[in-house]
FILUMZA-202272 format. One record per residue: x, y negated, z of N, C-alpha, C in turn; residue in three letters. Coordinates in steps of 0.1 Angstrom, whole numbers, padded with zeros to 4 digits, always signed. Each point is the difference from the previous one (the first is absolute). Last residue first. Layout:
XYZXYZXYZALA...
END
This chain:
+1414-1969+2103+0000-0009+0012-0014-0006+0002UNK+0004+0047-0024+0005-0013-0002-0001-0008+0012UNK-0006+0054-0026-0002-0009+0011+0006-0014-0004UNK+0000+0046-0023-0012-0009-0002-0003-0009+0012UNK+0036+0035-0010-0009+0001+0011-0013-0009-0001UNK+0036+0001-0033-0005+0013+0001-0010+0002+0011UNK+0020-0044-0008-0007+0006-0012-0006+0013+0002UNK+0026-0021+0034-0013-0007-0002-0008+0006-0012UNK+0044+0017+0008-0010+0004+0010-0013-0007-0002UNK+0035-0014-0028-0005+0014-0003-0010+0005+0010UNK+0021-0041+0008-0009-0001-0011-0006+0013-0004UNK+0033-0001+0032-0012-0005+0006-0011-0002-0011UNK+0044+0014-0013-0007+0011+0008-0014-0006+0005UNK+0029-0030-0021-0006+0009-0010-0008+0011+0007UNK+0024-0030+0027-0012-0006-0006-0006+0009-0010UNK+0040+0014+0019-0011+0001+0010-0012-0007-0006UNK+0038-0002-0026-0004+0014+0001-0012+0001+0009UNK+0022-0041-0003-0009+0002-0011-0005+0014-0001UNK+0031-0012+0034-0013-0006+0002-0010+0002-0011UNK+0039+0036+0003-0001-0015-0001-0014-0004+0004UNK+0033+0047+0011-0012-0006-0006+0002-0016+0000UNK+0031+0029+0021+0003-0001-0014-0012-0006-0008UNK+0000+0011+0047+0007-0012-0002+0003-0002-0015UNK-0042+0029+0014+0014+0001-0001+0006-0014-0001UNK-0050+0026+0017+0008-0010-0007+0014+0003+0001UNK-0049+0029+0001+0013-0002+0006+0008-0010-0008UNK-0054+0018+0008+0009-0009-0007+0013-0001+0007UNK-0043+0035-0001+0012-0004+0008+0009-0008-0009UNK-0055+0014+0001+0011-0004-0009+0012-0005+0009UNK-0038+0035+0019+0004-0014-0002+0010+0000-0012UNK-0038+0030+0036+0009+0000-0012+0003-0014-0004UNK-0026+0018+0039+0009-0011-0001+0009+0000-0012UNK-0032+0035+0016-0008-0012-0002+0009-0013-0001UNK+0022+0041+0024-0011+0001-0009-0008-0013+0000UNK+0052-0004+0013-0012+0006+0005-0012+0001-0010UNK+0050+0002-0019-0007-0010+0008-0013+0007+0005UNK+0030+0027-0023+0009-0011+0003-0006-0011+0009UNK-0020+0042-0021+0002-0002+0015+0010-0010+0003UNK-0032-0017-0028+0003+0011+0010+0008+0011-0007UNK+0007-0043-0027-0012+0007+0005+0004+0009+0012UNK+0019-0043-0036+0003+0008+0012-0013+0006+0006UNK+0022-0022-0048-0013+0002+0007+0003+0010+0011UNK+0035-0036-0026-0003+0013+0004-0014+0000+0007UNK+0019-0030-0041-0003-0002+0014-0005+0014+0005UNK+0021-0026-0047+0000+0013+0007-0001-0003+0015UNK-0013-0026-0050+0005-0001+0013-0002+0014+0008UNK-0017-0014-0046+0015-0001+0000+0006-0001+0014UNK-0047+0006-0014+0004-0014-0001+0015-0002+0000UNK-0020+0043+0006-0004-0005-0013+0004-0014-0003UNK+0006+0016+0043+0010+0006-0009-0003-0003-0014UNK-0031-0013+0032+0012-0008+0001+0011+0005-0009UNK-0038+0026+0004-0003-0012-0008+0011-0010+0001UNK+0003+0040+0025+0000+0003-0015-0002-0013-0008UNK-0005-0002+0047+0014+0002-0004+0002+0002-0015UNK-0044-0002+0017+0007-0014+0000+0015+0001-0004UNK-0025+0040+0005-0005-0007-0012+0007-0014+0000UNK+0008+0027+0038+0006+0005-0012-0003-0007-0013UNK-0022-0012+0040+0014-0005+0000+0008+0006-0011UNK-0045+0015+0005+0001-0014-0004+0014-0005+0000UNK-0009+0044+0015-0002-0001-0015+0001-0015-0004UNK+0003+0010+0047+0011+0005-0008-0001-0002-0015UNK-0021-0034+0038-0003+0013-0007+0012+0005-0009UNK+0008-0041+0027-0010+0009+0007-0001+0014-0007UNK+0029-0045-0003-0011+0002-0009-0011+0009+0006UNK+0045-0034+0015-0009+0011+0004-0012+0001-0010UNK+0051-0019-0004-0014-0004-0003-0009+0011+0002UNK+0053-0013+0019-0011+0009-0004-0012-0008-0004UNK+0055-0007+0004-0012-0008+0001-0012+0008-0006UNK+0057-0001+0017-0012+0009-0003-0012-0008+0002UNK+0046-0013+0011-0001+0000-0015-0013+0007-0004UNK+0001-0027+0047+0008+0010-0006-0001+0000-0015UNK-0026-0026+0030+0014-0006+0000+0010+0010-0005UNK-0057-0008-0008+0011+0009+0004+0014-0008-0001UNK-0055-0015+0010+0011-0001-0009+0012+0009+0005UNK-0053+0009+0010+0012-0006+0006+0011+0000-0010UNK-0040+0013-0024-0002-0006+0013+0012-0007+0005UNK-0021+0009-0053+0009+0005+0011-0004-0007+0013UNK-0020-0008-0044+0004+0014-0001+0009+0004+0011UNK-0022-0043-0019-0007+0007+0010+0003+0014+0001UNK+0020-0037-0027-0009+0010-0007-0009+0008+0010UNK+0032-0031+0016-0009-0008-0008-0010+0009-0008UNK+0034+0021+0026-0010-0006+0009-0010-0009-0009UNK+0037+0019-0022-0010+0010+0004-0011-0005+0009UNK+0035-0029-0012-0008+0003-0012-0010+0011+0004UNK+0031-0012+0032-0009-0012-0002-0009+0003-0012UNK+0033+0032+0010-0010-0001+0011-0010-0011-0003UNK+0037+0004-0029-0009+0010-0002-0011+0000+0010UNK+0035-0031+0005-0007-0003-0013-0011+0011-0002UNK+0030+0007+0035-0009-0011+0003-0009-0004-0012UNK+0034+0032-0006-0011+0006+0009-0010-0011+0003UNK+0039-0012-0024-0009+0008-0008-0012+0005+0008UNK+0034-0022+0023-0007-0010-0008-0010+0008-0009UNK+0029+0026+0026-0010-0007+0009-0008-0010-0009UNK+0035+0022-0021-0011+0010+0003-0011-0007+0009UNK+0040-0024-0009-0008+0001-0012-0012+0009+0003UNK+0031-0003+0034-0007-0013-0002-0009+0000-0012UNK+0028+0037+0009-0011+0000+0009-0008-0013-0001UNK+0038+0003-0027-0009+0011-0004-0012+0000+0010UNK+0037-0029+0008-0009-0005-0011-0010+0011-0004UNK+0037+0008+0031-0013-0004+0006-0010-0005-0011UNK+0044+0031+0002-0007-0008-0010-0014-0004+0005UNK+0034+0027+0025+0005-0013-0004-0008-0008-0009UNK-0011+0045+0018+0004-0008+0011+0004-0014-0004UNK-0012+0033-0033-0011-0003+0008+0004-0010+0011UNK+0034+0016-0027-0008-0010-0007-0013-0003+0008UNK+0028+0033+0017+0007-0012+0000-0008-0011-0007UNK-0017+0043-0003-0002-0006+0014+0008-0013+0002UNK+0007+0024-0040-0014-0005+0000-0003-0007+0013UNK+0041+0023-0005+0000-0012-0007-0014-0007+0000UNK+0004+0043+0020+0008-0010+0007+0000-0013-0007UNK-0022+0035-0021-0007-0005+0011+0008-0010+0008UNK+0020+0024-0036-0009-0010-0005-0008-0007+0012UNK+0030+0035+0011+0007-0011-0005-0010-0011-0005UNK-0018+0041+0013+0006-0007+0012+0007-0013-0005UNK-0016+0028-0033-0011-0006+0006+0005-0008+0012UNK+0030+0028-0023-0002-0013-0007-0012-0007+0005UNK+0012+0042+0018+0008-0011+0005-0002-0013-0008UNK-0039+0037+0006+0012-0002-0008+0008-0012+0005UNK-0030+0025+0036-0002-0008-0012+0013-0001-0008UNK-0007+0044+0029+0002-0014+0002-0003-0008-0013UNK-0023+0048+0012+0013-0006-0006+0000-0015+0001UNK-0027+0030+0036-0001-0007-0013+0013-0004-0005UNK-0008+0021+0043-0003+0009-0010-0003-0006-0014UNK+0010-0024+0042+0009+0012+0001-0001+0008-0013UNK-0028-0038+0007+0014-0004-0001+0009+0012-0002UNK-0046+0007+0008+0001-0006-0013+0014-0007-0002UNK-0011+0019+0042+0002+0011-0010+0001-0006-0014UNK+0015-0019+0049-0010-0003-0011+0002+0009-0012UNK+0030+0000+0039-0012+0007+0002-0011-0002-0011UNK+0046-0021+0006+0002+0014+0003-0013+0009-0001UNK+0000-0048-0006+0009+0006-0010+0002+0015+0002UNK-0023-0025+0032-0008+0002-0012+0008+0006-0011UNK+0022-0012+0039-0008+0012+0003-0009+0002-0012UNK+0027-0038-0001+0008+0012-0001-0008+0013+0002UNK-0021-0041+0006+0002+0002-0014+0009+0012-0002UNK-0008-0013+0044-0013+0005-0006+0002+0003-0015UNK+0036-0019+0025-0003+0014+0004-0012+0005-0006UNK+0011-0046-0008+0010+0010-0007-0003+0014+0004UNK-0039-0037-0002+0010+0004+0009+0009+0011-0007UNK-0025-0021-0037-0003-0003+0014+0012+0004+0008UNK-0025+0006-0054+0011-0005+0008-0004-0003+0014UNK-0010+0024-0053-0006-0002+0013+0012-0004+0009UNK-0012+0001-0057+0008+0001+0011-0008-0001+0013UNK-0002+0012-0058-0006-0007+0012+0010+0002+0011UNK-0007+0005-0060+0004+0005+0013-0006-0008+0011UNK+0011-0020-0050-0007+0012+0005+0006+0004+0013UNK-0004-0049-0028+0008+0013-0003-0008+0012+0004UNK-0011-0049+0007+0000+0003-0014+0008+0013-0004UNK-0015-0029+0040+0014+0002-0002+0003+0004-0014UNK-0045-0006+0017+0007-0012-0002+0014+0001-0004UNK-0021+0044+0002-0009-0011-0002+0008-0012-0003UNK+0019+0043+0012-0007+0001-0013-0010-0011-0003UNK+0028+0011+0041+0008-0008-0011-0008-0001-0013UNK-0018+0005+0055+0004+0007-0013+0007-0009-0009UNK-0007+0005+0058-0004-0007-0013+0005+0008-0012UNK-0004-0001+0060+0001+0008-0012-0004-0009-0012UNK+0014-0001+0056-0002-0008-0012+0001+0009-0012UNK-0012+0003+0055+0007+0007-0010-0004-0006-0014UNK-0001-0019+0054-0005+0000-0014+0009+0009-0008UNK+0006-0014+0047-0010+0010-0001-0006+0002-0014UNK+0031-0034+0015+0007+0013+0000-0009+0011-0002UNK-0010-0050-0019-0001+0008+0012+0007+0013-0002UNK-0019-0050-0024+0012+0009+0002-0002+0007+0013UNK-0026-0038-0036-0002+0011+0009+0013+0008+0000UNK-0018-0041-0026+0010-0002+0011-0001+0011+0010UNK-0023-0003-0043-0008-0003+0012+0009-0002+0012UNK+0019+0010-0042-0009-0011-0003-0008-0004+0013UNK+0028+0038+0001+0008-0012+0001-0009-0012-0003UNK-0020+0042-0005+0005-0002+0014+0007-0013+0002UNK-0013+0013-0044-0012-0005+0009+0004-0002+0014UNK+0040-0002-0037-0012+0008+0002-0010-0006+0010UNK+0045-0015-0021+0002+0011+0009-0013+0007+0004UNK+0015-0038-0031-0008+0011-0004+0001+0012+0009UNK+0020-0044+0007+0008+0009-0008-0008+0012-0005UNK-0027-0022+0036+0012-0006-0005+0009+0010-0007UNK-0053+0010-0001+0011-0002+0009+0012-0007-0005UNK-0032+0030-0032-0003-0008+0011+0013-0002+0009UNK+0001+0025-0041-0011-0010-0003-0001-0010+0011UNK+0031+0038+0002+0003-0008-0012-0010-0011-0003UNK-0017+0038+0030+0014-0002-0002+0002-0007-0013UNK-0044+0014+0012+0005-0012+0006+0014-0003-0002UNK-0025+0040-0013-0005-0011-0008+0004-0014+0006UNK+0013+0042+0021+0003+0002-0014-0004-0012-0008UNK+0004+0012+0050+0000-0013-0007+0003+0001-0014UNK-0016+0028+0046+0002+0003-0014-0001-0013-0008UNK+0009+0013+0054-0005-0009-0010+0004+0004-0014UNK-0006+0021+0053+0006+0003-0013-0007-0009-0010UNK+0007+0000+0057-0008-0005-0012+0008+0004-0013UNK-0007+0016+0056+0009-0003-0010-0008-0004-0013UNK-0010-0002+0058-0002+0007-0013+0011-0004-0010UNK-0013-0016+0047+0012+0010-0002-0003+0009-0012UNK-0027-0039+0016-0005+0014+0003+0011+0011-0003UNK+0009-0048-0006-0008+0001+0012-0004+0014+0004UNK+0023-0009-0041+0009-0003+0012-0008+0001+0013UNK-0024+0006-0040+0010+0011+0001+0009-0002+0012UNK-0031-0034-0011-0006+0011+0006+0009+0012+0002UNK+0016-0038-0023-0003-0003+0014-0006+0011+0008UNK+0006+0004-0046+0012+0002+0007-0001-0004+0014UNK-0037-0006-0028+0003+0014+0001+0013+0002+0008UNK-0014-0044-0009-0008+0006+0010+0003+0015+0002UNK+0023-0024-0034+0003-0005+0013-0008+0006+0011UNK-0010+0011-0045+0012+0006+0005+0004-0005+0014UNK-0043+0004-0032+0003-0009+0011+0012+0005+0008UNK-0006+0009-0054-0004+0005+0013+0003-0010+0011UNK-0012-0014-0051+0011+0003+0008-0005+0005+0014UNK-0021+0000-0054+0000-0007+0013+0012+0006+0008UNK-0016+0016-0045+0010-0011+0000+0001-0008+0013UNK-0026+0040-0018-0007-0012+0004+0010-0012+0000UNK+0013+0046-0010-0012-0002-0008-0007-0013+0003UNK+0041+0015+0023+0002+0001-0015-0012-0003-0008UNK+0017-0020+0048-0009+0011-0004-0001-0001-0015UNK+0040-0015+0033-0009-0006-0009-0008+0011-0005UNK+0023+0015+0034+0003-0014+0002-0009-0009-0008UNK-0014+0050+0018+0007-0007-0011+0003-0014+0004UNK-0003+0039+0037-0007-0011-0007+0008-0003-0013UNK-0005+0032+0050+0004+0000-0014-0008-0010-0008UNK+0016+0015+0054-0009-0008-0008+0005-0001-0014UNK+0009+0036+0044+0004-0007-0012-0011-0008-0007UNK+0017+0026+0050-0010-0006-0008+0006-0007-0012UNK+0007+0034+0047+0006-0003-0013-0011-0005-0009UNK-0014+0013+0043+0011-0009+0002+0007-0005-0013UNK-0053+0015+0010+0012+0005-0005+0011-0010+0001UNK-0048-0006+0009+0006+0008+0010+0014+0005-0003UNK-0033-0046-0013+0008+0012-0005+0007+0007+0011UNK-0027-0042+0001-0006+0013+0005+0007+0012-0005UNK+0014-0044-0013-0002-0001+0015-0005+0013+0006UNK+0005-0006-0048+0012+0002+0007-0001+0000+0015UNK-0038-0011-0026+0004+0014-0002+0013+0004+0007UNK-0015-0045+0000-0009+0008+0008+0004+0015-0001UNK+0022-0029-0028+0004-0002+0014-0008+0008+0009UNK-0011-0001-0046+0012+0008+0003+0004-0002+0014UNK-0035-0026-0014-0005+0014+0000+0012+0009+0004UNK+0011-0044-0009-0007+0001+0013-0006+0014+0002UNK+0022-0012-0041+0009+0003+0011-0007+0000+0014UNK-0013+0006-0053-0007-0003+0013+0009+0004+0012UNK+0006+0006-0050+0005-0012+0006-0005-0004+0014UNK-0027+0037-0025+0011-0007-0007+0004-0013+0007UNK-0020+0040+0029-0005-0008-0011+0011-0010-0005UNK+0016+0046+0021-0006-0012+0005-0005-0008-0012UNK+0011+0053+0013-0001-0009-0012-0006-0013+0005UNK+0026+0041+0027-0010-0011+0001+0001-0008-0013UNK+0017+0051+0022+0000-0010-0011-0011-0009+0001UNK+0030+0038+0031-0011-0009-0001+0002-0009-0012UNK+0030+0035+0007-0010+0004+0010-0012-0008+0000UNK+0028+0007-0046+0001-0006+0013-0010+0005+0010UNK+0019+0013-0049-0010+0006+0010+0002-0006+0014UNK+0025-0005-0045+0006-0001+0013-0010+0007+0011UNK-0011-0006-0047+0011+0010+0001+0004+0001+0015UNK-0031-0033-0011-0006+0013-0002+0010+0011+0002UNK+0016-0044+0000-0007+0003+0012-0007+0014-0001UNK+0020-0017-0039+0010+0003+0010-0006+0004+0014UNK-0028-0015-0034+0004+0014-0003+0011+0003+0010UNK-0016-0044+0001-0011+0009+0004+0005+0015-0001UNK+0029-0034-0015-0001+0000+0014-0011+0010+0005UNK+0003-0007-0046+0012+0007+0005+0001+0000+0015UNK-0035-0023-0023-0002+0014+0000+0012+0008+0005UNK-0009-0051+0017+0003+0007-0013-0001+0015+0002UNK-0030-0032+0032+0014+0003-0003+0002+0008-0013UNK-0040-0020+0024+0003-0002-0014+0015+0003-0003UNK-0020+0004+0045-0009+0007-0009+0003-0001-0015UNK+0037+0000+0041-0009-0010-0006-0009+0008-0011UNK+0022+0025+0043+0003-0003-0014-0011-0010-0005UNK+0025+0026+0045-0010-0010-0003+0003-0006-0013UNK+0013+0047+0032+0003-0009-0012-0012-0009-0002UNK+0026+0034+0041-0012-0007-0005+0003-0009-0011UNK+0025+0047+0021+0001-0014-0005-0014-0005-0004UNK+0017+0045+0012-0001-0008+0012+0000-0015-0003UNK+0006+0035-0034-0012+0004+0008-0002-0007+0013UNK+0030-0025-0037-0002+0015+0003-0013+0002+0008UNK+0034-0039-0030-0013+0003+0006-0001+0015+0002UNK+0038-0022-0021-0004-0009+0011-0011+0005+0008UNK+0014+0024-0039+0011+0000+0010-0003-0009+0012UNK-0030+0002-0037+0000+0013+0008+0012+0001+0009UNK-0002-0039-0027-0011+0001+0009-0001+0013+0008UNK+0033-0008-0037+0002-0007+0013-0011+0002+0010UNK-0001+0018-0045+0011+0006+0007+0001-0006+0014UNK-0033-0014-0031-0003+0014+0002+0012+0006+0008UNK+0003-0046-0011-0010+0003+0010-0003+0015+0002UNK+0032-0012-0033+0004-0006+0012-0010+0003+0011UNK-0010+0011-0045+0009+0010+0007+0005-0005+0013UNK-0025-0031-0026-0008+0011+0004+0008+0011+0008UNK+0023-0036-0020-0008-0004+0012-0009+0011+0005UNK+0044+0014-0026-0012-0008-0003-0006-0004+0013UNK+0043+0021-0001-0002+0000-0014-0013-0008-0004UNK+0030-0013+0045-0008+0012-0005-0002-0002-0015UNK+0035-0021+0041-0007-0001-0013-0006+0013-0003UNK+0015-0027+0048+0001+0013-0008-0009-0001-0012UNK+0026-0033+0042-0010+0002-0011+0002+0013-0007UNK+0013-0030+0050+0003+0010-0010-0012+0001-0010UNK+0003-0035+0032+0011+0007+0004+0004+0010-0010UNK-0023-0047-0012-0004+0013+0005+0012+0008+0003UNK-0009-0046-0023+0003+0001+0015-0005+0013+0006UNK-0002-0014-0047-0012+0000+0008+0003+0001+0015UNK+0036-0001-0032-0009-0010-0005-0012-0001+0009UNK+0032+0034+0008+0005-0013+0004-0010-0011-0004UNK-0011+0044-0012+0001-0001+0014+0005-0014+0005UNK+0001+0011-0046-0014-0003+0004+0000-0002+0015UNK+0041+0013-0019-0004-0014-0004-0014-0003+0005UNK+0017+0043+0007+0007-0009+0009-0004-0015-0004UNK-0016+0035-0027-0006+0001+0013+0006-0010+0010UNK+0019+0004-0043-0014-0006-0001-0006+0000+0014UNK+0041+0021-0005+0002-0014-0001-0014-0007+0000UNK+0001+0047-0001+0005-0005+0013+0001-0015+0000UNK-0011+0021-0041-0011+0000+0009+0004-0005+0014UNK+0033+0003-0033-0009-0011-0003-0012+0001+0009UNK+0032+0034+0002+0005-0012+0006-0009-0012-0002UNK-0023+0048-0003+0010-0007-0006+0005-0012+0008UNK-0024+0049+0007+0000-0013+0007+0012-0009-0006UNK-0013+0047-0010-0007-0010-0008+0001-0014+0006UNK+0013+0048+0014+0011-0008-0006-0006-0012-0009UNK-0023+0022+0040+0009+0010-0006+0011-0008-0006UNK-0036-0023+0020+0007+0008+0011+0008+0011-0006UNK-0028-0028-0028+0010-0008+0007+0008+0007+0010UNK-0019+0028-0041-0006-0009+0010+0011-0007+0007UNK+0011+0013-0049-0004+0007+0012-0007-0009+0009UNK+0016-0014-0044+0005+0014+0001-0005+0008+0011UNK-0007-0046-0022+0008+0000+0013+0005+0014+0002UNK-0009-0021-0051-0006+0007+0012+0009-0001+0012UNK+0015-0022-0041-0014-0002+0002-0005+0006+0014UNK+0051-0019-0008-0009+0009-0008-0014-0003+0004UNK+0040-0023+0017-0006+0011+0008-0008+0010-0009UNK+0024-0040-0018+0009+0005+0011-0005+0013+0006UNK-0024-0023-0035+0013+0003-0005+0009+0006+0010UNK-0043-0016+0013-0001+0011-0009+0013+0005-0005UNK-0002-0040+0024+0000+0012+0009-0002+0012-0008UNK-0002-0040-0024+0013+0002+0006+0001+0012+0009UNK-0042-0012-0017+0009+0005-0011+0014+0002+0005UNK-0032-0020+0029-0003+0014-0002+0009+0006-0011UNK+0004-0046+0008+0005+0008+0011-0003+0015-0001UNK-0017-0029-0033+0015+0001-0001+0005+0008+0012UNK-0045-0011+0000+0002+0010-0010+0015+0002-0001UNK-0013-0034+0027-0003+0012+0007+0002+0012-0010UNK+0006-0044-0016+0010+0003+0010-0002+0013+0007UNK-0033-0016-0032+0013+0004-0006+0011+0004+0010UNK-0054+0005+0009+0010-0011+0001+0014+0005-0006UNK-0046+0021+0006+0007+0000-0013+0011-0011+0000UNK-0029+0006+0038+0002+0014-0005+0008+0001-0013UNK-0015-0040+0028+0014+0005+0001+0002+0014-0007UNK-0039-0033+0013+0005+0000-0014+0014+0005-0001UNK-0030-0003+0039+0010-0011-0002+0005+0000-0014UNK-0033+0032+0015-0005-0013+0004+0010-0011-0003UNK-0014+0049-0016+0013-0007-0002-0002-0015+0004UNK-0034+0036-0002+0005-0004+0013+0014-0007-0001UNK-0042+0003-0039+0012+0005+0005+0003-0005+0014UNK-0037-0012-0030-0002+0012+0007+0012+0006+0007UNK-0015-0037-0034-0001-0004+0014-0002+0012+0009UNK+0016-0016-0055-0002+0010+0011+0000-0006+0014UNK-0008-0007-0056+0004-0008+0011-0004+0008+0012UNK+0010+0027-0045-0010-0006+0009+0007-0010+0009UNK+0007+0032-0049+0006-0008+0010-0011-0008+0008UNK+0002+0051-0027-0005-0014+0000+0006-0008+0011UNK+0007+0048-0009+0002-0006-0012-0007-0014-0001UNK+0001+0026+0041-0007+0007-0011-0001-0008-0013UNK+0020-0030+0033-0007+0012+0005-0007+0006-0012UNK+0036-0041+0017-0003+0008-0012-0006+0013+0005UNK+0003-0050+0025+0002+0014+0001-0004+0007-0013UNK+0014-0052+0024-0007+0007-0011+0005+0015+0001UNK+0016-0026+0033-0013-0006-0001-0008+0006-0011UNK+0035+0033+0018+0001-0014-0002-0014-0006-0001UNK+0031+0051-0002-0010-0008+0008+0003-0015-0003UNK+0017+0034-0038+0002-0004+0014-0012-0007+0006UNK-0010+0036-0039+0010-0011+0002+0002-0003+0014UNK-0036+0027-0019+0010+0001-0010+0011-0011+0001UNK-0042+0031+0027+0006-0013+0000+0013+0001-0008UNK-0048+0029+0003+0014+0000-0003+0006-0014-0001UNK-0041+0023+0031+0002-0009-0012+0015-0001-0002UNK-0038+0035+0027+0014-0005-0002+0000-0009-0012UNK-0045+0007+0031+0008+0005-0011+0014-0005+0000UNK-0041+0008+0036+0011-0009-0002+0009+0006-0011UNK-0054+0005+0021+0011+0006-0007+0010-0011-0002UNK-0044-0004+0022+0012+0001+0008+0012+0005-0008UNK-0051-0006-0008+0008-0011-0004+0014+0000+0008UNK-0036+0034+0001+0000-0010+0010+0008-0013-0003UNK-0002+0038-0029-0013-0006+0000-0001-0011+0011UNK+0040+0026-0004-0002-0010-0011-0013-0007+0000UNK+0008+0035+0031+0009-0012+0003-0002-0011-0011UNK-0021+0041-0007-0007-0007+0010+0008-0013+0004UNK+0020+0030-0030-0011-0007-0006-0008-0008+0010UNK+0035+0027+0016+0005-0012-0008-0011-0007-0007UNK-0011+0039+0023+0004-0010+0010+0005-0013-0008UNK-0009+0039-0025-0012-0006+0005+0002-0012+0010UNK+0037+0025-0015-0006-0008-0012-0013-0007+0004UNK+0020+0030+0030+0007-0013+0000-0004-0008-0012UNK-0019+0043+0005-0003-0008+0012+0006-0013-0001UNK+0010+0031-0033-0013-0006-0002-0004-0009+0012UNK+0040+0026+0000+0002-0013-0006-0014-0006-0003UNK+0001+0043+0020+0005-0010+0009+0001-0014-0007UNK
END
């Protein structure tokens, strides 16, 4: 039996799809210590530079002294700390949501929530570039009808909704798409949901903290608000901690708390994470300079990439892809950048469609303009391009 898997592993490696583990030996930041070497890093989702903020660390340490490390049980047994209740109430007030429920991760949120929302009498309409967790949640749910609409094509979606025979309908979309950095046409999606009596689940993992007033995310950035939206986002990106939440109608969130298996049967997050996340979100909401700096860095990077002929549409998120195409070539480029002292992730299928392997550059407010310039110089050198 093991020979079968060894053969499959070798084939995976030949396709340039192997993803090794690298030992990170310190906190997240613009410089990352990996496998006993320090790199200028453009691979973290710590978009606002909060993952090692002293105030957030202090909040975790204080909660550690009061609550200990582990939650001890699932939230519905005895793992629901007062800190989790306070965090959920704070997020609900901040985002003007009736109720919020915290999960242990974004992936677990979708695996738990979507099968509760979707059943054998439900039609699902899912963007072609949605995150794997949305895709896998739908697979578990087994809807009556699944339509994968072309990326961002709300006109295709409207035609599909118009002919749908099922009364219960869910539109699933990322807010900011994690591998391209573009934003979903949320205004059009919500309009269609209201017109065709559908619901919209928005995964704003890469929008929360980065976009909108007070960092409220891609929905707020687009001025979109609707009772038909279920708002989901994670804490492990711009917020700098761990976990995720889903928010919306109080009755719907209460139903999810009773039925979502990944909430019922998972040990709750450690209370120290809830405490750290509360402080981190307060920083997200109040420290506009982080988003302003991130925007300046992004504009500098986009201008440089365009001068090198390496990108198309500029990104207003923290994610800036450089499409390469071939798996082996993108791995070679990532290795050459590493040799130059820079860590940029090489993204290949199944994370992205076949033939679209890329360098995924992610910026942080902790970077400087000089860091961006150094990256551009490195890209010019390893790719052999110029203005």
